[in-house]
Steps between C-alpha positions, in 0.01 A plus 500: 500500500479176333363414155521128559205276604530288817295218352291256701468134410176601314640801305829367365522484138391152369856418376635564855234301680697160494817667638300682769313184605824308506653758744178494715508125529869490599498776759132526590440860411554745213801720578473867405807478263341214311174678471681803355721293259193324374420813292759357261435123484818457309709683776345295775544167302863599417586581855331168636667289235846662561455441871404146460822457293706677772351271762640204302851622480812343656486766773381376827180678643698726739742591225209600273369719777835670524481581126142630542584721797798643329287593201207625704713719727693642214184573308329622824197280474328512840262214396766257387707571815207439729379187313844335480576590859212290582640217270834520684326490826314188399829342371643550849759750387706656781384841621850642426480376152149662444605819663815531288310430181230752569780758579715412200796440724746206483359169593635292793553197283783528255354287224165680503687830521678408174161428345365830618803690360482312169129585473574861557784489237251356252267788567772771512681378178175410319632142469863600390642376818878572521708172502629563851144526643401182308811332627408585861161355445643173368768481769207493758399174371250600236502365142446684169149371497427681828613823329237461238243399767580827660423682175162322480427618853611855420265509193211344679515739794578797285158435335332479835679799673445721198144410466424542870666846505331611178154393628580621847398156639394534864613260769238243580397481866658142540843643409477808737704323761797520254445858382828645363600851395823569297771675682512865437 
């Protein structure tokens, strides 16, 4: 049973309308998670603002998706995993990379694997990453700025994954091809 309203473009609270319209213009439809987050205009605006900031970080698009998938699989958000699997596919990511990210297993590319492990360390240690794990991340060619960019990604997608799980956001039909279920 859900107590959350899956708003339509017509029923969203007035304060959420600009955010909802921006999403609809950008992707052409109103995703269920956005419709549900719209119940709290501040949550929706906060997530979208944080996401826009994350998109402007020094991490490359593929690297940002590694961060997102590490958070989404750890937090077991089927919506985020499906959505960002589609993004990885559009970016031309190798099937082996996508499969490993979805399974939470080591990545075939060492630099991206260092990023995935660092993201998991940020999550596991709630930011207090041990020096040796930070050192491994930096030794893979990342800079201190990238470590902070990962923190922004973790925060952004913690908002999204927690909201999606709390509201029990359904998977929109266009994402069904990328359906994901957490390993038992």
